[in-house]
N, C-alpha and C positions, 0 to 999 in steps of 0.2 A: 397338408400343414403348410400354415402359411411363411412365405418368405423372407428369412430375415434382410431387414436391411443392413447393410454393411456402412460404417459410419467412414463420411469422404471429409475432403474438406469444405464442403458447404455448411458440415456442420459446426466444425468450428468459427468458422466463419459467420455463421448465424450467432451465435454465444457472442461475438465480438461485435456484431451489429445493435444487438439489446445491453451491451455495457452502456451504462451512461451516469453521470453524476446524480445519488439522490441525495437531495439536503434536509429533506421531512423526511426523520425518523423515528420508529417509536424503539422500546425496550423489548417490545414483545419478538421471538425467535420463531420462524418458521422450520426451521429445524433445529437438531442438539446441538449442547455445546461440543458434545463428543462428534458429531458429523464434523463439524467447525474445525475442529483439531487434528480430524482427519484429511479435510483438505489439504490444511497448512502443511500439515508432514511432508503429502505425497507433493505439492506443489514445491517443496523447498529442495526434497530431494532429486526431482526431473528437472528442475531449472538448468537451463545449461552455466558454464563457466568457463573461462578464459584458463587452460593449461589444469582443467578439471580442480580448479584450487578452492572452490565452494566456501567463499567469504561470506555467505549471506548467517546474518544472525536475526531471529525473530521473539518477539517477546506480545503472545497477546494476551488482551484485559478484557477480561467480561465482569459485569453485573458493576458493585463499589468499586474496583480495582479501577474497569471504564473511567468511573466518575472522578477518580481520584487524580487520573491525567488530568481530566479538562479541567478539576480545579487547579491544580499546579499553573496549567498554560494560564489559566484567568489571571491567577494573583500574578505570574510575569506578567502579562501584558498591563495589567491596573499599572503597575510603578512606570510602566514609559509610555505608555497614553496618553494624549492630553485628553484632559477631562471633557472638555466640549467634543469630541470624538468616539468618548467610554460606552455610552447605548450599545451604539453600534457593535462596537467591539462587543460587548457582555452579551447582545442579542445574537452575534455568531455563538459566541461559548456554550450558551445554553441548546441552541440547536444541536452542537457536535455532542454537547454532554446528553442530550434528549436519546441519541443511540443506544445502544445492548453491549458494544464491545468495539474493541480500538485494536488494530493491529501493528506494531511499530515494527519496522524494515528498518536495521545495521547491517553494516558491515564492518567484518574484524580486520582493523587494521595490522594485526599482525600477523593472519596472513596476506594480504598484502604485501608488505613490507618483504615477508620471505620472500614471497615470489620476485618482485622485486633484485632481492641480493642472490639469489638462484638463479636467475635470469634478465643478468643486468642489460643485456642489451635490447628489452623491452621494459626499460626501468620505467623510463616515463608514460607508461601504456594501462602499466595494471592498476592504477587509481581511475583510469578510463573504463577497463573493460568491469573491474569490479561497482562499478556505478550503474553499467549496461545489466548488468547481472543483476542488480537489485529492481533493476525498473522493469526486465522481462518477470520477476518474480511476481511484484507489485499487479503488476499487468495481467498476469494468471491467475492471481487470488481475487481482483478485484470482479474478474469476468467468470470464474467457479461460483462464488458469494453469491452473484445474482442470476446466474443459470439456477440456483435452488432457491431463488426466491427472495433473496435478501436486497436491500440497498445497500449502497456505500458509496462516499464519496474519498479523496485523496488529498490529503491536508501535510502542508510544510514548516511545523511551528520549531522546528530545529535550526541554529542551538541554539535557541534562547532557551530550551526547556532542557539542555541533554545536562547539566550539572544536577538539577533536581532528578530528573528519571531516573540519572545512573544510581545516586543515592537512596532516590526511595525500592527499585525494585532488582537491589543488586548488583546492575551492571556493571562487565568486566569493562576498568576503563578504555579497553580495546576498539570499544565495542561504536562506531560511528554512527549517529540517528540518521537518516535520512529521510524519512516518509511517515505521514499514522496514516493507515484505512480505517475509518468512523465506517461500523454497518450496521444494521439494526434492518426492524421490520417498515415494510416502504408505507410509509405516513402523507404518501404527496406523491404527484408525477415529477418525473424527469424535464427539467428543460429541453426542449430539439435544439439539437446540434447544427449549427450549420458548418456547409463544410465550402473550402474554397474548391473552385474548378480542377476537374481530377487532370485534367490537360495541362494547366500550370503547373503539377506535380509530379509527372511521371511520363517518363522518356521511355520508348523501346526502339531498338537498334537489329536489325538481321531478322524479325521476325518476319 
């Protein structure tokens, strides 16, 4: 009987190495929508948060709902982008719309403010900690989806679209939008990732 290889840190590190920004996407999905929802649910539940505050909130948009979000972003930007720059902006919007779906990341300000009131000594830190939790969830989902064969890229069209998003998808007013993860089938290669030398980014003492 073949030995079972036990996962270790290298398992996660290899997945991290494989995560990239894929901008050329299509609406074909290599996995089911149900599988994507399962991944999102587990990631939400398992992402750590300060004092177990669990302030993360997520909306998943598939198909026409995904298209609707990027139509909103396009219409919003068209009202403020100079005409001479619009062609490049519109091309970028169409690139995102070409994907299969979007994951919208929010943090519930009711939770953050509740923690500030409960633990006044750390009141100024809770907004920072909430953003850190949101960043961990974004990275976890980005990496997990790419491990399943999808491509993805992370965008930030908040706060420009916040009001229309809340109105369209009945999002509570206390949910603050932080980022949008666009995903779909890979329709092109990811750009290479340049690295700043590690000795400029890491210091070790006592080893």
